[in-house]
C-alpha positions in Angstrom: 0.0 0.0 0.0 1.2 3.5 -0.9 0.5 6.0 1.9 -0.7 9.3 0.5 0.7 12.5 2.0 -2.0 15.1 2.1 -1.7 18.8 2.9 -4.5 20.0 5.2 -4.2 23.5 3.8 -5.2 22.3 0.3 -8.9 22.0 -0.3 -8.5 19.0 -2.6 -6.3 17.1 -0.1 -8.7 17.9 2.7 -11.6 16.5 0.6 -9.5 13.5 -0.3 -9.0 12.7 3.4 -12.7 12.9 4.1 -13.5 10.7 1.1 -10.9 8.1 2.2 -12.4 8.0 5.7 -16.0 7.6 4.5 -14.8 4.9 2.1 -13.5 2.8 5.1 -9.8 3.6 4.9 -7.4 4.7 7.6 -6.1 8.3 7.7 -3.7 9.7 10.2 -5.1 13.1 11.3 -3.8 16.0 13.4 -5.2 16.7 16.8 -4.1 19.2 19.4 -2.6 16.3 21.5 -0.9 13.8 19.1 -1.7 12.6 15.6 -4.5 10.0 15.6 -5.0 7.0 13.4 -8.6 7.6 12.3 -11.3 5.3 11.0 -15.0 6.0 10.5 -16.4 5.0 14.0 -19.7 3.9 12.4 -17.9 1.3 10.2 -16.7 -1.7 12.3 -14.7 -3.1 9.4 -12.8 0.2 9.0 -12.2 0.4 12.7 -10.8 -3.2 12.7 -8.1 -2.0 10.3 -6.6 0.2 13.1 -5.7 -2.9 15.2 -4.0 -4.5 12.2 -2.0 -1.4 11.2 -0.9 -0.7 14.8 -0.6 -4.4 15.8 -2.8 -3.4 18.7 -4.6 -6.0 20.8 -8.3 -6.2 19.9 -9.5 -6.0 23.5 -7.8 -2.6 24.0 -10.6 0.1 23.6 -10.4 3.1 21.3 -11.5 6.7 21.9 -14.2 8.0 19.7 -13.8 11.6 18.5 -16.9 13.7 17.7 -17.3 17.0 15.9 -20.2 18.4 17.9 -22.0 17.8 21.3 -25.0 16.8 19.2 -23.2 13.7 18.2 -22.7 12.5 21.7 -26.1 10.8 22.0 -25.3 8.5 19.1 -22.4 7.0 21.1 -23.5 6.9 24.8 -26.5 5.3 26.5 -27.4 8.4 28.5 -25.8 11.8 29.1 -25.5 12.5 32.8 -26.0 16.0 34.3 -22.3 16.3 35.1 -21.4 16.3 31.4 -22.6 19.8 30.5 -20.3 21.8 32.8 -17.3 19.8 31.7 -18.2 20.0 28.0 -18.8 23.7 28.2 -15.4 24.2 29.9 -13.2 21.7 28.1 -14.7 20.7 24.8 -13.3 21.0 22.2 -10.1 20.0 24.1 -7.9 17.3 25.6 -10.5 15.6 27.8 -11.9 12.1 27.2 -15.0 11.2 29.2 -16.0 7.6 30.0 -19.7 6.7 29.5 -21.9 3.7 29.3 -21.9 2.9 25.6 -25.0 3.2 23.3 -26.4 -0.3 22.5 -25.7 0.3 18.8 -21.9 0.8 19.3 -19.7 -2.0 18.0 -17.6 -4.1 20.3 -14.7 -3.4 17.9 -14.5 0.2 19.3 -14.9 -0.7 23.0 -12.9 -3.9 23.1 -16.1 -5.7 24.2 -16.5 -3.4 27.3 -19.8 -1.8 28.3 -18.1 1.6 28.4 -16.9 4.0 25.7 -14.4 6.9 25.8 -15.5 10.1 23.9 -13.9 13.4 23.3 -14.2 16.5 21.0 -10.7 17.4 19.6 -9.5 21.0 19.6 -7.9 21.0 16.2 -9.4 23.0 13.4 -8.5 20.5 10.7 -10.0 17.5 12.4 -13.0 19.4 13.7 -13.8 20.6 10.2 -13.3 17.1 8.8 -15.8 15.6 11.4 -18.3 18.3 10.8 -18.2 18.6 7.0 -18.4 14.8 6.5 -20.8 14.3 9.4 -18.8 11.5 10.9 -17.1 10.5 14.2 -13.8 8.7 14.2 -12.1 6.1 16.4 -8.6 7.4 16.6 -5.8 6.1 18.9 -2.3 7.6 18.4 -1.0 7.0 14.9 2.0 4.8 15.7 2.8 1.1 16.2 1.4 -0.3 19.4 3.4 0.7 22.5 5.8 2.9 20.6 6.3 6.7 20.7 3.2 8.8 19.8 3.7 11.1 16.9 3.3 14.9 17.0 4.1 15.5 13.3 3.2 13.9 10.0 6.8 12.8 9.5 6.7 10.9 12.7 3.6 9.1 11.6 5.2 8.0 8.4 8.3 6.7 10.3 6.1 4.1 11.9 3.1 3.5 9.6 4.2 4.3 6.0 2.8 1.7 3.7 0.3 0.4 6.3 -2.4 3.2 6.1 -4.1 5.0 3.2 -3.0 8.5 4.0 -1.7 11.0 6.5 -3.2 14.5 6.6 -0.5 16.9 7.5 -1.8 19.6 9.7 1.5 20.7 11.2 2.9 20.0 14.6 0.6 19.2 17.5 0.2 22.1 19.9 -0.3 20.2 23.2 2.0 17.2 22.7 0.7 14.4 24.9 -2.5 12.4 24.9 -5.8 13.6 26.5 -6.8 13.3 30.2 -9.2 10.4 30.6 -11.9 10.9 33.3 -14.5 8.5 34.7 -17.2 10.2 36.9 -19.1 8.1 39.5 -21.7 8.8 42.1 -19.2 9.7 44.9 -15.9 10.5 43.0 -14.4 11.3 39.7 -11.2 9.4 38.7 -8.5 10.4 36.3 -7.7 7.1 34.5 -5.0 8.6 32.4 -3.1 11.7 33.3 -3.0 14.3 30.7 -3.0 18.1 30.0 -5.9 18.7 32.3 -5.2 18.0 36.0 -7.5 17.3 38.9 -7.1 20.9 39.9 -8.4 22.0 36.5 -11.4 19.7 36.5 -12.5 20.0 40.1 -14.4 23.3 39.9 -16.8 21.7 37.3 -17.8 18.6 39.3 -19.8 18.1 42.5 -17.7 15.1 43.6 -14.0 15.0 44.4 -11.6 14.4 41.6 -8.8 11.9 42.4 -5.9 10.3 40.5 -5.6 6.7 41.7 -2.1 5.2 41.9 -3.5 2.2 39.8 -6.8 1.0 38.4 -8.2 -1.9 36.4 -10.2 0.0 33.9 -9.0 -0.8 30.3 -8.3 2.6 28.7 -5.9 3.8 26.0 -2.4 4.1 27.4 -2.9 2.1 30.5 -0.2 -0.5 29.9 3.0 -0.7 31.9 5.1 -0.6 28.8 4.0 2.2 26.4 5.2 5.3 24.6 8.6 3.7 23.9 11.3 4.7 21.4 13.7 2.1 20.0 16.4 3.2 22.4 16.2 2.3 26.1 14.9 5.2 28.2 16.5 5.9 31.6 15.2 8.5 33.9 18.0 10.0 35.9 18.0 12.5 38.8 19.7 15.9 38.1 22.6 15.4 40.7 23.8 12.2 39.1 23.0 12.9 35.5 26.5 14.0 34.4 28.2 11.1 36.0 25.7 8.6 34.5 26.1 10.1 31.0 29.9 10.0 31.3 29.8 6.2 31.6 28.5 5.8 28.0 28.9 9.1 26.2 29.2 7.8 22.7 26.0 5.7 22.6 23.8 7.8 24.8 21.4 10.6 24.0 20.6 13.3 26.6 17.4 15.1 27.3 17.7 17.9 29.9 16.0 21.0 31.0 18.0 22.3 34.0 20.3 25.2 33.4 23.1 23.3 35.3 23.1 20.5 32.7 22.8 22.5 29.5 26.5 22.7 29.1 27.2 19.0 29.5 29.5 17.3 26.9 27.2 15.1 24.8 27.0 15.0 21.0 23.4 13.9 21.0 21.8 16.3 23.5 18.5 18.2 23.3 17.3 20.9 25.8 13.7 20.9 26.8 11.8 24.0 28.1 11.7 24.1 31.8 8.0 25.1 32.0 5.4 22.3 32.1 3.5 23.3 28.9 6.6 23.8 26.9 8.2 20.6 28.1 5.0 18.6 27.3 4.8 20.0 23.8 8.4 19.2 23.0 8.7 15.8 24.8 7.7 13.3 22.1 9.3 15.2 19.3 12.6 15.4 21.2 12.5 11.6 22.0 11.8 10.9 18.3 14.7 13.2 17.2 17.2 11.6 19.5 16.0 8.1 18.7 16.5 8.8 15.0 20.2 9.5 15.8 20.7 5.7 16.4 21.7 6.0 20.1 21.3 2.9 22.3 20.2 4.8 25.4 18.2 7.9 26.1 19.1 9.5 29.4 16.2 11.8 30.5 16.7 14.2 33.3 14.0 13.5 35.9 11.3 16.2 35.7 9.9 18.1 38.7 8.0 15.9 41.2 4.9 17.9 41.3 1.2 17.0 40.9 0.9 19.2 37.9 3.6 17.1 36.1 1.8 13.8 36.6 1.2 13.4 32.9 4.9 13.8 32.1 5.9 11.2 34.8 3.2 8.9 33.5 4.6 9.0 29.9 8.3 8.7 30.9 7.7 5.9 33.5 6.0 3.8 30.8 8.6 4.7 28.2 11.3 3.5 30.7 9.5 0.3 31.8 11.1 -3.0 31.1 
């Protein structure tokens, strides 16, 4: 299969992407978080192609992306009262909500579970695509299973070229890591995957406490011990011991740092990340991709701040470093 490279700024290419999706093909699309591998969510045969292209287990559920709040009732059994304040505040945006699925929803999307994850992406290209072609798409990250998520069209092609019909190039993703996944119950709301929106962000819009459990058994995207991994081995290293650890294998190790004290270290393959949370998050995957492409054997990552607001970064790096 030849993967078409489509430019989202060209009307003909945008139209081609929509036609491919409605014809049951896979198209990698830009979102504000990471590029997603999209299939028409109303076409189970098309959705099944996602699992083949990514080599993803069939029991691992997918997130459904909608273009308007009016589409929500097509995918969920009921819309609880707590949805409206959250949707008003954070949709479109990097928030996935867990619902009881509509009876008509295919098991292919939900991995056979009674629940479904839904979000409205905050990217003008994908929103326009969903609205103009009146579809919803199932769209996990556009990369081979458990590998690094892509934040550019080039990164998509490095993992899926020849396995999908097209990639719609909408530029680099502005957020840089996957959405927050939230499950709301009668007495608490649980963040099942840390993301750009924290418990502190969400709490004002809910009548129950928002917590982030240390672990849980709900099957959701990204909830595997080993995930988000480059080809090189990722090692998280505290700032005080970073230079000495790097010196042990300087020729085969890439370095990812943010502290000013480490920006002058002697390393041929070194990238400096912004020290603010938003900037760090936006640059993280792209930086790991860039260093991985240099052929290093190990990626030494300076440990980020241990703060609740950095939970999403620790989540991604811990899984990237897992054996």
